N, CA and C atoms of all chains as a GROMACS GRO file, in nm:
protein
  621
    1MET      N    1   0.974  25.257  20.458
    1MET     CA    2   0.965  25.113  20.431
    1MET      C    3   1.034  25.083  20.298
    2ALA      N    4   1.115  24.978  20.293
    2ALA     CA    5   1.191  24.947  20.171
    2ALA      C    6   1.096  24.907  20.058
    3GLN      N    7   1.122  24.962  19.941
    3GLN     CA    8   1.041  24.932  19.824
    3GLN      C    9   1.111  24.830  19.736
    4LYS      N   10   1.032  24.761  19.654
    4LYS     CA   11   1.092  24.671  19.554
    4LYS      C   12   1.036  24.713  19.419
    5GLN      N   13   1.125  24.731  19.323
    5GLN     CA   14   1.076  24.761  19.188
    5GLN      C   15   1.141  24.670  19.086
    6VAL      N   16   1.068  24.649  18.977
    6VAL     CA   17   1.116  24.562  18.871
    6VAL      C   18   1.152  24.649  18.750
    7ILE      N   19   1.271  24.626  18.696
    7ILE     CA   20   1.316  24.698  18.577
    7ILE      C   21   1.322  24.596  18.464
    8ASP      N   22   1.223  24.601  18.375
    8ASP     CA   23   1.214  24.502  18.268
    8ASP      C   24   1.281  24.556  18.143
    9VAL      N   25   1.400  24.510  18.117
    9VAL     CA   26   1.474  24.554  17.998
    9VAL      C   27   1.505  24.438  17.906
   10ARG      N   28   1.414  24.340  17.906
   10ARG     CA   29   1.432  24.226  17.815
   10ARG      C   30   1.432  24.274  17.671
   11GLY      N   31   1.524  24.224  17.592
   11GLY     CA   32   1.534  24.266  17.452
   11GLY      C   33   1.632  24.380  17.431
   12ALA      N   34   1.671  24.449  17.538
   12ALA     CA   35   1.766  24.560  17.525
   12ALA      C   36   1.908  24.507  17.532
   13PHE      N   37   1.996  24.574  17.458
   13PHE     CA   38   2.136  24.534  17.454
   13PHE      C   39   2.222  24.618  17.545
   14CYS      N   40   2.337  24.562  17.581
   14CYS     CA   41   2.439  24.628  17.661
   14CYS      C   42   2.474  24.765  17.598
   15PRO      N   43   2.501  24.871  17.676
   15PRO     CA   44   2.486  24.879  17.821
   15PRO      C   45   2.350  24.930  17.868
   16GLY      N   46   2.247  24.912  17.786
   16GLY     CA   47   2.112  24.957  17.821
   16GLY      C   48   2.066  24.912  17.959
   17PRO      N   49   2.069  24.779  17.988
   17PRO     CA   50   2.022  24.734  18.120
   17PRO      C   51   2.098  24.800  18.235
   18LEU      N   52   2.229  24.810  18.224
   18LEU     CA   53   2.307  24.875  18.330
   18LEU      C   54   2.265  25.021  18.348
   19MET      N   55   2.249  25.094  18.240
   19MET     CA   56   2.211  25.236  18.247
   19MET      C   57   2.072  25.253  18.307
   20GLU      N   58   1.978  25.162  18.271
   20GLU     CA   59   1.843  25.168  18.328
   20GLU      C   60   1.848  25.145  18.478
   21LEU      N   61   1.928  25.048  18.520
   21LEU     CA   62   1.943  25.021  18.663
   21LEU      C   63   1.995  25.146  18.734
   22ILE      N   64   2.097  25.208  18.676
   22ILE     CA   65   2.160  25.324  18.741
   22ILE      C   66   2.062  25.441  18.749
   23ALA      N   67   1.989  25.466  18.641
   23ALA     CA   68   1.892  25.576  18.643
   23ALA      C   69   1.789  25.553  18.753
   24ASN      N   70   1.744  25.428  18.768
   24ASN     CA   71   1.643  25.398  18.869
   24ASN      C   72   1.699  25.395  19.010
   25ILE      N   73   1.823  25.350  19.025
   25ILE     CA   74   1.879  25.338  19.159
   25ILE      C   75   1.906  25.478  19.216
   26LYS      N   76   1.931  25.575  19.128
   26LYS     CA   77   1.950  25.714  19.173
   26LYS      C   78   1.825  25.766  19.241
   27LEU      N   79   1.708  25.726  19.190
   27LEU     CA   80   1.581  25.776  19.242
   27LEU      C   81   1.530  25.693  19.358
   28ALA      N   82   1.588  25.574  19.380
   28ALA     CA   83   1.538  25.484  19.483
   28ALA      C   84   1.590  25.527  19.620
   29GLY      N   85   1.527  25.474  19.725
   29GLY     CA   86   1.572  25.501  19.860
   29GLY      C   87   1.673  25.397  19.904
   30VAL      N   88   1.756  25.433  20.001
   30VAL     CA   89   1.853  25.337  20.054
   30VAL      C   90   1.775  25.221  20.114
   31GLY      N   91   1.817  25.099  20.081
   31GLY     CA   92   1.746  24.981  20.130
   31GLY      C   93   1.646  24.926  20.032
   32ASP      N   94   1.611  25.002  19.928
   32ASP     CA   95   1.518  24.954  19.826
   32ASP      C   96   1.586  24.847  19.741
   33ASP      N   97   1.502  24.751  19.693
   33ASP     CA   98   1.552  24.647  19.603
   33ASP      C   99   1.508  24.677  19.460
   34LEU      N  100   1.596  24.657  19.366
   34LEU     CA  101   1.562  24.672  19.225
   34LEU      C  102   1.593  24.541  19.155
   35GLU      N  103   1.493  24.483  19.089
   35GLU     CA  104   1.513  24.358  19.017
   35GLU      C  105   1.519  24.386  18.868
   36VAL      N  106   1.633  24.356  18.807
   36VAL     CA  107   1.650  24.377  18.663
   36VAL      C  108   1.617  24.248  18.591
   37LEU      N  109   1.528  24.256  18.492
   37LEU     CA  110   1.499  24.141  18.404
   37LEU      C  111   1.566  24.169  18.271
   38SER      N  112   1.664  24.086  18.238
   38SER     CA  113   1.741  24.115  18.117
   38SER      C  114   1.767  23.989  18.037
   39THR      N  115   1.766  24.003  17.904
   39THR     CA  116   1.802  23.891  17.817
   39THR      C  117   1.945  23.907  17.764
   40ASP      N  118   2.012  24.014  17.809
   40ASP     CA  119   2.146  24.043  17.761
   40ASP      C  120   2.250  23.976  17.849
   41LYS      N  121   2.323  23.879  17.790
   41LYS     CA  122   2.418  23.800  17.867
   41LYS      C  123   2.529  23.884  17.928
   42GLY      N  124   2.576  23.985  17.853
   42GLY     CA  125   2.684  24.071  17.902
   42GLY      C  126   2.646  24.144  18.030
   43SER      N  127   2.520  24.186  18.036
   43SER     CA  128   2.474  24.259  18.153
   43SER      C  129   2.473  24.170  18.278
   44ALA      N  130   2.460  24.039  18.257
   44ALA     CA  131   2.455  23.948  18.372
   44ALA      C  132   2.588  23.946  18.447
   45THR      N  133   2.696  23.978  18.378
   45THR     CA  134   2.825  23.990  18.448
   45THR      C  135   2.857  24.136  18.476
   46ASP      N  136   2.818  24.226  18.386
   46ASP     CA  137   2.847  24.368  18.406
   46ASP      C  138   2.777  24.427  18.527
   47ILE      N  139   2.650  24.392  18.546
   47ILE     CA  140   2.574  24.453  18.656
   47ILE      C  141   2.634  24.414  18.791
   48PRO      N  142   2.660  24.285  18.819
   48PRO     CA  143   2.725  24.251  18.946
   48PRO      C  144   2.861  24.320  18.962
   49ALA      N  145   2.936  24.335  18.853
   49ALA     CA  146   3.067  24.401  18.861
   49ALA      C  147   3.050  24.547  18.901
   50TRP      N  148   2.952  24.613  18.842
   50TRP     CA  149   2.926  24.752  18.875
   50TRP      C  150   2.880  24.767  19.020
   51VAL      N  151   2.789  24.678  19.061
   51VAL     CA  152   2.737  24.681  19.197
   51VAL      C  153   2.852  24.673  19.298
   52LYS      N  154   2.944  24.581  19.272
   52LYS     CA  155   3.058  24.562  19.362
   52LYS      C  156   3.148  24.685  19.361
   53LYS      N  157   3.173  24.740  19.240
   53LYS     CA  158   3.265  24.854  19.227
   53LYS      C  159   3.215  24.976  19.302
   54VAL      N  160   3.085  25.006  19.291
   54VAL     CA  161   3.038  25.131  19.351
   54VAL      C  162   2.983  25.111  19.493
   55GLY      N  163   2.969  24.986  19.538
   55GLY     CA  164   2.936  24.965  19.678
   55GLY      C  165   2.790  24.940  19.712
   56HIS      N  166   2.711  24.896  19.616
   56HIS     CA  167   2.574  24.852  19.650
   56HIS      C  168   2.579  24.702  19.679
   57GLN      N  169   2.460  24.643  19.702
   57GLN     CA  170   2.458  24.503  19.742
   57GLN      C  171   2.391  24.416  19.636
   58LEU      N  172   2.456  24.309  19.597
   58LEU     CA  173   2.394  24.214  19.505
   58LEU      C  174   2.316  24.114  19.590
   59VAL      N  175   2.184  24.120  19.582
   59VAL     CA  176   2.101  24.033  19.664
   59VAL      C  177   2.095  23.894  19.603
   60SER      N  178   2.070  23.886  19.472
   60SER     CA  179   2.064  23.756  19.406
   60SER      C  180   2.077  23.773  19.256
   61SER      N  181   2.117  23.663  19.190
   61SER     CA  182   2.125  23.664  19.045
   61SER      C  183   2.094  23.524  18.997
   62SER      N  184   1.993  23.511  18.910
   62SER     CA  185   1.957  23.378  18.861
   62SER      C  186   1.908  23.391  18.718
   63GLU      N  187   1.908  23.278  18.647
   63GLU     CA  188   1.868  23.278  18.507
   63GLU      C  189   1.757  23.174  18.488
   64ASP      N  190   1.656  23.214  18.413
   64ASP     CA  191   1.544  23.123  18.390
   64ASP      C  192   1.497  23.142  18.246
   65ALA      N  193   1.515  23.038  18.165
   65ALA     CA  194   1.471  23.040  18.025
   65ALA      C  195   1.525  23.161  17.949
   66GLY      N  196   1.652  23.189  17.967
   66GLY     CA  197   1.716  23.297  17.891
   66GLY      C  198   1.696  23.436  17.949
   67VAL      N  199   1.624  23.445  18.061
   67VAL     CA  200   1.605  23.576  18.124
   67VAL      C  201   1.680  23.578  18.257
   68TRP      N  202   1.766  23.681  18.273
   68TRP     CA  203   1.837  23.695  18.400
   68TRP      C  204   1.755  23.781  18.494
   69HIS      N  205   1.750  23.737  18.622
   69HIS     CA  206   1.685  23.814  18.726
   69HIS      C  207   1.795  23.855  18.822
   70ILE      N  208   1.825  23.983  18.824
   70ILE     CA  209   1.936  24.032  18.908
   70ILE      C  210   1.877  24.132  19.006
   71VAL      N  211   1.885  24.098  19.136
   71VAL     CA  212   1.828  24.185  19.238
   71VAL      C  213   1.941  24.262  19.306
   72VAL      N  214   1.929  24.394  19.301
   72VAL     CA  215   2.031  24.483  19.359
   72VAL      C  216   1.966  24.565  19.469
   73ARG      N  217   2.035  24.575  19.584
   73ARG     CA  218   1.983  24.660  19.692
   73ARG      C  219   2.067  24.787  19.699
   74LYS      N  220   1.998  24.902  19.701
   74LYS     CA  221   2.070  25.029  19.713
   74LYS      C  222   2.125  25.039  19.855
   75ALA      N  223   2.257  25.047  19.864
   75ALA     CA  224   2.322  25.040  19.995
   75ALA      C  225   2.363  25.177  20.049
   76LYS      N  226   2.359  25.278  19.963
   76LYS     CA  227   2.402  25.411  20.008
   76LYS      C  228   2.345  25.519  19.919
   77MET      N  229   4.014  26.134  20.066
   77MET     CA  230   3.965  26.048  19.957
   77MET      C  231   4.046  26.072  19.830
   78ASP      N  232   4.088  25.965  19.762
   78ASP     CA  233   4.168  25.979  19.640
   78ASP      C  234   4.085  26.038  19.528
   79ALA      N  235   4.152  26.111  19.437
   79ALA     CA  236   4.083  26.161  19.318
   79ALA      C  237   4.047  26.042  19.229
   80PRO      N  238   3.932  26.049  19.161
   80PRO     CA  239   3.895  25.934  19.077
   80PRO      C  240   3.988  25.920  18.958
   81PRO      N  241   4.003  25.797  18.906
   81PRO     CA  242   4.085  25.778  18.786
   81PRO      C  243   4.024  25.858  18.670
   82LYS      N  244   4.111  25.909  18.584
   82LYS     CA  245   4.063  25.992  18.473
   82LYS      C  246   4.073  25.915  18.342
   83ILE      N  247   3.972  25.934  18.260
   83ILE     CA  248   3.969  25.873  18.126
   83ILE      C  249   3.937  25.981  18.024
   84SER      N  250   4.022  25.993  17.924
   84SER     CA  251   4.001  26.092  17.818
   84SER      C  252   3.972  26.019  17.688
   85ILE      N  253   3.874  26.069  17.615
   85ILE     CA  254   3.832  26.003  17.490
   85ILE      C  255   3.826  26.107  17.380
   86ILE      N  256   3.896  26.081  17.270
   86ILE     CA  257   3.887  26.170  17.153
   86ILE      C  258   3.805  26.098  17.046
   87VAL      N  259   3.700  26.162  16.999
   87VAL     CA  260   3.614  26.101  16.897
   87VAL      C  261   3.618  26.187  16.772
   88VAL      N  262   3.666  26.133  16.662
   88VAL     CA  263   3.665  26.207  16.536
   88VAL      C  264   3.585  26.137  16.427
   89SER      N  265   3.550  26.011  16.451
   89SER     CA  266   3.487  25.932  16.345
   89SER      C  267   3.339  25.962  16.329
   90GLY      N  268   3.292  25.951  16.207
   90GLY     CA  269   3.149  25.964  16.179
   90GLY      C  270   3.084  25.830  16.151
   91SER      N  271   3.152  25.722  16.187
   91SER     CA  272   3.089  25.591  16.162
   91SER      C  273   3.008  25.548  16.284
   92HIS      N  274   2.899  25.477  16.257
   92HIS     CA  275   2.810  25.435  16.364
   92HIS      C  276   2.883  25.350  16.468
   93GLU      N  277   2.964  25.254  16.418
   93GLU     CA  278   3.030  25.163  16.512
   93GLU      C  279   3.123  25.237  16.607
   94ARG      N  280   3.197  25.332  16.553
   94ARG     CA  281   3.296  25.403  16.636
   94ARG      C  282   3.229  25.500  16.732
   95LEU      N  283   3.124  25.570  16.684
   95LEU     CA  284   3.049  25.659  16.773
   95LEU      C  285   2.984  25.578  16.884
   96GLN      N  286   2.933  25.460  16.848
   96GLN     CA  287   2.868  25.373  16.947
   96GLN      C  288   2.969  25.327  17.052
   97MET      N  289   3.086  25.284  17.008
   97MET     CA  290   3.186  25.235  17.102
   97MET      C  291   3.235  25.348  17.192
   98ALA      N  292   3.256  25.467  17.132
   98ALA     CA  293   3.299  25.581  17.214
   98ALA      C  294   3.195  25.612  17.321
   99ALA      N  295   3.068  25.606  17.282
   99ALA     CA  296   2.959  25.633  17.377
   99ALA      C  297   2.952  25.527  17.485
  100MET      N  298   2.977  25.402  17.447
  100MET     CA  299   2.974  25.294  17.546
  100MET      C  300   3.088  25.308  17.646
  101VAL      N  301   3.207  25.338  17.597
  101VAL     CA  302   3.322  25.356  17.688
  101VAL      C  303   3.294  25.473  17.781
  102ALA      N  304   3.249  25.586  17.723
  102ALA     CA  305   3.223  25.706  17.804
  102ALA      C  306   3.119  25.678  17.911
  103SER      N  307   3.008  25.615  17.872
  103SER     CA  308   2.898  25.598  17.967
  103SER      C  309   2.931  25.495  18.075
  104VAL      N  310   2.985  25.381  18.037
  104VAL     CA  311   3.016  25.280  18.138
  104VAL      C  312   3.128  25.330  18.229
  105ALA      N  313   3.229  25.394  18.173
  105ALA     CA  314   3.337  25.447  18.256
  105ALA      C  315   3.285  25.554  18.352
  106ALA      N  316   3.197  25.641  18.302
  106ALA     CA  317   3.147  25.752  18.384
  106ALA      C  318   3.064  25.703  18.501
  107VAL      N  319   2.990  25.594  18.484
  107VAL     CA  320   2.907  25.544  18.594
  107VAL      C  321   2.982  25.448  18.684
  108SER      N  322   3.108  25.421  18.654
  108SER     CA  323   3.186  25.325  18.732
  108SER      C  324   3.297  25.392  18.810
  109GLY      N  325   3.280  25.518  18.841
  109GLY     CA  326   3.376  25.585  18.930
  109GLY      C  327   3.491  25.655  18.862
  110ASN      N  328   3.486  25.669  18.730
  110ASN     CA  329   3.591  25.740  18.659
  110ASN      C  330   3.546  25.882  18.625
  111GLN      N  331   3.644  25.973  18.615
  111GLN     CA  332   3.614  26.108  18.569
  111GLN      C  333   3.644  26.111  18.420
  112VAL      N  334   3.541  26.128  18.338
  112VAL     CA  335   3.554  26.110  18.194
  112VAL      C  336   3.548  26.244  18.121
  113SER      N  337   3.643  26.266  18.029
  113SER     CA  338   3.639  26.384  17.942
  113SER      C  339   3.639  26.336  17.799
  114VAL      N  340   3.543  26.385  17.721
  114VAL     CA  341   3.532  26.345  17.582
  114VAL      C  342   3.557  26.468  17.495
  115PHE      N  343   3.635  26.451  17.389
  115PHE     CA  344   3.666  26.560  17.296
  115PHE      C  345   3.610  26.519  17.160
  116VAL      N  346   3.511  26.594  17.110
  116VAL     CA  347   3.441  26.557  16.987
  116VAL      C  348   3.485  26.649  16.874
  117SER      N  349   3.537  26.592  16.767
  117SER     CA  350   3.585  26.675  16.657
  117SER      C  351   3.558  26.610  16.522
  118MET      N  352   3.595  26.678  16.417
  118MET     CA  353   3.592  26.629  16.279
  118MET      C  354   3.456  26.567  16.241
  119ASN      N  355   3.456  26.444  16.189
  119ASN     CA  356   3.330  26.387  16.141
  119ASN      C  357   3.230  26.352  16.251
  120ALA      N  358   3.278  26.343  16.376
  120ALA     CA  359   3.185  26.309  16.484
  120ALA      C  360   3.098  26.429  16.522
  121LEU      N  361   3.156  26.550  16.511
  121LEU     CA  362   3.088  26.667  16.567
  121LEU      C  363   2.948  26.690  16.510
  122GLY      N  364   2.936  26.673  16.378
  122GLY     CA  365   2.807  26.700  16.313
  122GLY      C  366   2.692  26.618  16.370
  123TYR      N  367   2.722  26.498  16.421
  123TYR     CA  368   2.617  26.412  16.473
  123TYR      C  369   2.566  26.457  16.608
  124PHE      N  370   2.631  26.559  16.666
  124PHE     CA  371   2.584  26.614  16.793
  124PHE      C  372   2.500  26.739  16.774
  125ARG      N  373   2.464  26.767  16.647
  125ARG     CA  374   2.369  26.877  16.622
  125ARG      C  375   2.235  26.839  16.683
  126ARG      N  376   2.164  26.940  16.737
  126ARG     CA  377   2.029  26.912  16.788
  126ARG      C  378   1.938  26.872  16.674
  127SER      N  379   1.951  26.939  16.561
  127SER     CA  380   1.870  26.905  16.442
  127SER      C  381   1.945  26.951  16.319
  128PRO      N  382   1.926  26.892  16.204
  128PRO     CA  383   1.840  26.776  16.187
  128PRO      C  384   1.902  26.650  16.247
  129GLU      N  385   1.816  26.562  16.295
  129GLU     CA  386   1.858  26.434  16.348
  129GLU      C  387   1.918  26.352  16.234
  130SER      N  388   2.041  26.305  16.251
  130SER     CA  389   2.099  26.224  16.144
  130SER      C  390   2.163  26.100  16.202
  131THR      N  391   2.154  25.991  16.128
  131THR     CA  392   2.210  25.864  16.175
  131THR      C  393   2.344  25.843  16.107
  132PRO      N  394   2.448  25.815  16.183
  132PRO     CA  395   2.578  25.792  16.121
  132PRO      C  396   2.576  25.662  16.040
  133PRO      N  397   2.649  25.658  15.930
  133PRO     CA  398   2.648  25.536  15.848
  133PRO      C  399   2.725  25.422  15.913
  134ALA      N  400   2.684  25.300  15.880
  134ALA     CA  401   2.757  25.183  15.926
  134ALA      C  402   2.889  25.176  15.852
  135GLU      N  403   2.994  25.134  15.924
  135GLU     CA  404   3.126  25.121  15.863
  135GLU      C  405   3.143  24.981  15.803
  136GLY      N  406   3.068  24.885  15.854
  136GLY     CA  407   3.084  24.747  15.810
  136GLY      C  408   2.962  24.666  15.849
  137GLU      N  409   2.978  24.534  15.849
  137GLU     CA  410   2.864  24.447  15.873
  137GLU      C  411   2.804  24.467  16.011
  138PHE      N  412   2.890  24.489  16.112
  138PHE     CA  413   2.837  24.502  16.246
  138PHE      C  414   2.740  24.620  16.255
  139GLY      N  415   2.778  24.729  16.191
  139GLY     CA  416   2.692  24.847  16.194
  139GLY      C  417   2.556  24.820  16.132
  140ARG      N  418   2.557  24.742  16.024
  140ARG     CA  419   2.432  24.710  15.954
  140ARG      C  420   2.341  24.624  16.044
  141VAL      N  421   2.402  24.525  16.110
  141VAL     CA  422   2.323  24.439  16.200
  141VAL      C  423   2.277  24.517  16.322
  142MET      N  424   2.366  24.602  16.374
  142MET     CA  425   2.334  24.679  16.494
  142MET      C  426   2.213  24.770  16.470
  143ALA      N  427   2.201  24.823  16.349
  143ALA     CA  428   2.091  24.913  16.317
  143ALA      C  429   1.955  24.843  16.328
  144GLN      N  430   1.955  24.710  16.315
  144GLN     CA  431   1.830  24.635  16.321
  144GLN      C  432   1.791  24.598  16.463
  145LYS      N  433   1.882  24.615  16.558
  145LYS     CA  434   1.857  24.564  16.693
  145LYS      C  435   1.837  24.679  16.793
  146LYS      N  436   1.781  24.642  16.908
  146LYS     CA  437   1.745  24.744  17.007
  146LYS      C  438   1.867  24.782  17.090
  147VAL      N  439   1.958  24.851  17.024
  147VAL     CA  440   2.081  24.893  17.089
  147VAL      C  441   2.062  25.039  17.134
  148PRO      N  442   2.110  25.075  17.253
  148PRO     CA  443   2.091  25.214  17.296
  148PRO      C  444   2.153  25.312  17.196
  149LYS      N  445   2.087  25.424  17.171
  149LYS     CA  446   2.140  25.525  17.078
  149LYS      C  447   2.265  25.588  17.138
  150PHE      N  448   2.367  25.609  17.056
  150PHE     CA  449   2.493  25.660  17.111
  150PHE      C  450   2.472  25.797  17.176
  151LYS      N  451   2.382  25.878  17.120
  151LYS     CA  452   2.358  26.010  17.180
  151LYS      C  453   2.298  25.995  17.320
  152ASP      N  454   2.209  25.896  17.337
  152ASP     CA  455   2.149  25.872  17.469
  152ASP      C  456   2.256  25.829  17.568
  153LEU      N  457   2.351  25.747  17.522
  153LEU     CA  458   2.457  25.701  17.612
  153LEU      C  459   2.546  25.816  17.654
  154PHE      N  460   2.579  25.908  17.562
  154PHE     CA  461   2.659  26.026  17.601
  154PHE      C  462   2.580  26.111  17.701
  155ALA      N  463   2.450  26.127  17.676
  155ALA     CA  464   2.368  26.206  17.770
  155ALA      C  465   2.366  26.140  17.907
  156GLN      N  466   2.355  26.006  17.909
  156GLN     CA  467   2.354  25.934  18.036
  156GLN      C  468   2.489  25.943  18.105
  157ALA      N  469   2.597  25.945  18.028
  157ALA     CA  470   2.731  25.959  18.088
  157ALA      C  471   2.738  26.090  18.166
  158VAL      N  472   2.680  26.196  18.109
  158VAL     CA  473   2.682  26.327  18.173
  158VAL      C  474   2.583  26.332  18.290
  159GLU      N  475   2.463  26.276  18.270
  159GLU     CA  476   2.357  26.289  18.370
  159GLU      C  477   2.370  26.190  18.485
  160LEU      N  478   2.416  26.068  18.457
  160LEU     CA  479   2.422  25.965  18.561
  160LEU      C  480   2.561  25.946  18.617
  161GLY      N  481   2.663  25.992  18.544
  161GLY     CA  482   2.801  25.970  18.588
  161GLY      C  483   2.879  26.099  18.584
  162ASP      N  484   3.010  26.085  18.597
  162ASP     CA  485   3.096  26.202  18.599
  162ASP      C  486   3.163  26.213  18.463
  163ALA      N  487   3.095  26.280  18.370
  163ALA     CA  488   3.152  26.293  18.236
  163ALA      C  489   3.126  26.433  18.182
  164LYS      N  490   3.219  26.482  18.104
  164LYS     CA  491   3.200  26.607  18.030
  164LYS      C  492   3.230  26.577  17.884
  165VAL      N  493   3.144  26.626  17.796
  165VAL     CA  494   3.163  26.607  17.652
  165VAL      C  495   3.190  26.744  17.592
  166PHE      N  496   3.314  26.765  17.547
  166PHE     CA  497   3.356  26.896  17.496
  166PHE      C  498   3.358  26.895  17.343
  167PRO      N  499   3.288  26.988  17.279
  167PRO     CA  500   3.305  27.000  17.135
  167PRO      C  501   3.437  27.072  17.107
  168CYS      N  502   3.503  27.034  17.001
  168CYS     CA  503   3.631  27.093  16.961
  168CYS      C  504   3.605  27.230  16.900
  169SER      N  505   3.671  27.332  16.952
  169SER     CA  506   3.642  27.467  16.903
  169SER      C  507   3.688  27.484  16.758
  170MET      N  508   3.794  27.418  16.720
  170MET     CA  509   3.841  27.427  16.579
  170MET      C  510   3.735  27.369  16.485
  171ALA      N  511   3.681  27.252  16.521
  171ALA     CA  512   3.581  27.188  16.435
  171ALA      C  513   3.454  27.272  16.429
  172MET      N  514   3.420  27.335  16.541
  172MET     CA  515   3.302  27.421  16.540
  172MET      C  516   3.322  27.538  16.444
  173ASP      N  517   3.442  27.594  16.444
  173ASP     CA  518   3.472  27.705  16.351
  173ASP      C  519   3.464  27.656  16.208
  174VAL      N  520   3.522  27.540  16.178
  174VAL     CA  521   3.523  27.487  16.042
  174VAL      C  522   3.381  27.465  15.992
  175LEU      N  523   3.294  27.412  16.080
  175LEU     CA  524   3.155  27.384  16.040
  175LEU      C  525   3.061  27.502  16.066
  176ALA      N  526   3.116  27.613  16.116
  176ALA     CA  527   3.036  27.732  16.149
  176ALA      C  528   2.920  27.698  16.243
  177LEU      N  529   2.951  27.624  16.348
  177LEU     CA  530   2.849  27.587  16.447
  177LEU      C  531   2.861  27.675  16.571
  178LYS      N  532   2.746  27.698  16.633
  178LYS     CA  533   2.744  27.769  16.762
  178LYS      C  534   2.704  27.669  16.870
  179PRO      N  535   2.742  27.694  16.995
  179PRO     CA  536   2.704  27.598  17.102
  179PRO      C  537   2.553  27.569  17.105
  180GLY      N  538   2.471  27.668  17.074
  180GLY     CA  539   2.326  27.646  17.074
  180GLY      C  540   2.278  27.549  16.966
  181ASP      N  541   2.365  27.522  16.866
  181ASP     CA  542   2.328  27.427  16.760
  181ASP      C  543   2.344  27.283  16.809
  182LEU      N  544   2.416  27.265  16.919
  182LEU     CA  545   2.453  27.130  16.964
  182LEU      C  546   2.367  27.083  17.080
  183GLU      N  547   2.372  26.952  17.105
  183GLU     CA  548   2.295  26.893  17.214
  183GLU      C  549   2.322  26.966  17.346
  184PRO      N  550   2.220  26.981  17.429
  184PRO     CA  551   2.234  27.060  17.552
  184PRO      C  552   2.327  27.002  17.657
  185TYR      N  553   2.353  26.872  17.652
  185TYR     CA  554   2.438  26.813  17.757
  185TYR      C  555   2.586  26.828  17.727
  186LEU      N  556   2.620  26.889  17.611
  186LEU     CA  557   2.760  26.914  17.580
  186LEU      C  558   2.813  27.029  17.667
  187ALA      N  559   2.943  27.022  17.700
  187ALA     CA  560   3.007  27.129  17.775
  187ALA      C  561   3.051  27.238  17.678
  188GLU      N  562   3.121  27.337  17.730
  188GLU     CA  563   3.165  27.449  17.646
  188GLU      C  564   3.272  27.403  17.548
  189PRO      N  565   3.280  27.467  17.429
  189PRO     CA  566   3.385  27.429  17.333
  189PRO      C  567   3.523  27.456  17.393
  190ILE      N  568   3.615  27.365  17.369
  190ILE     CA  569   3.753  27.389  17.411
  190ILE      C  570   3.848  27.352  17.299
  191GLY      N  571   3.973  27.392  17.314
  191GLY     CA  572   4.075  27.358  17.214
  191GLY      C  573   4.162  27.246  17.265
  192LEU      N  574   4.247  27.197  17.175
  192LEU     CA  575   4.334  27.084  17.209
  192LEU      C  576   4.429  27.115  17.325
  193THR      N  577   4.476  27.239  17.332
  193THR     CA  578   4.570  27.273  17.439
  193THR      C  579   4.509  27.240  17.574
  194ALA      N  580   4.389  27.290  17.597
  194ALA     CA  581   4.322  27.266  17.725
  194ALA      C  582   4.294  27.118  17.744
  195PHE      N  583   4.248  27.052  17.637
  195PHE     CA  584   4.214  26.911  17.650
  195PHE      C  585   4.336  26.828  17.683
  196LEU      N  586   4.448  26.855  17.617
  196LEU     CA  587   4.568  26.774  17.640
  196LEU      C  588   4.627  26.798  17.779
  197ILE      N  589   4.614  26.919  17.829
  197ILE     CA  590   4.661  26.946  17.966
  197ILE      C  591   4.579  26.862  18.063
  198ASP      N  592   4.448  26.863  18.041
  198ASP     CA  593   4.359  26.786  18.128
  198ASP      C  594   4.384  26.636  18.115
  199ALA      N  595   4.424  26.592  17.994
  199ALA     CA  596   4.442  26.449  17.968
  199ALA      C  597   4.578  26.396  18.011
  200ALA      N  598   4.664  26.483  18.060
  200ALA     CA  599   4.803  26.445  18.086
  200ALA      C  600   4.816  26.328  18.183
  201ASP      N  601   4.728  26.319  18.281
  201ASP     CA  602   4.740  26.212  18.381
  201ASP      C  603   4.622  26.115  18.372
  202SER      N  604   4.578  26.089  18.248
  202SER     CA  605   4.462  26.000  18.234
  202SER      C  606   4.490  25.890  18.132
  203GLN      N  607   4.405  25.789  18.132
  203GLN     CA  608   4.399  25.694  18.020
  203GLN      C  609   4.349  25.771  17.899
  204ALA      N  610   4.395  25.736  17.779
  204ALA     CA  611   4.347  25.805  17.659
  204ALA      C  612   4.298  25.705  17.556
  205TRP      N  613   4.179  25.732  17.501
  205TRP     CA  614   4.118  25.645  17.401
  205TRP      C  615   4.083  25.729  17.279
  206THR      N  616   4.094  25.671  17.160
  206THR     CA  617   4.056  25.746  17.039
  206THR      C  618   3.961  25.662  16.953
  207PHE      N  619   3.866  25.732  16.893
  207PHE     CA  620   3.771  25.664  16.804
  207PHE      C  621   3.756  25.745  16.676
   0.00000   0.00000   0.00000
């Protein structure tokens, strides 16, 4: 069954959020969703770029009161 | 399948900003499908000792501000480049001789010491960055 996990890296600077996502996505199962909570503006563009480059799926990306919520699905 | 693009990075600086940038390039490149080789020499090498833990000095204002903020440690980023991506961090054998260091004195995620000849042969068909 697909799992959903939240990676809260608010307050961390680039490339911390991206590295945290990658460390967690390695351990996740295919089909699992990982939601990154980040206050780092650079990561809001870097994470979708990385997702596209390596072939995972960007489920959604939104910003609320300075916090980005980026949901990535492990595709392989 | 095509071979991944290669990126070679030479790090000689002992300044916080330059070590940080080298670590950022290495780690982001390594997790983005590149084959990364890092060559650590001169003032950078000492900061890869296992102990004593030492913080490189700031080169300018950015380094001073960066020290106050929750920025990933450059050593952690190099470790992540090796563990999460395709990266090798080679200590320079000449610099190790000059500082009388043994591989066991250095961080465990470093590769075996090599010389410039080997590094430059490997770097011949890659992007090259220096810090």
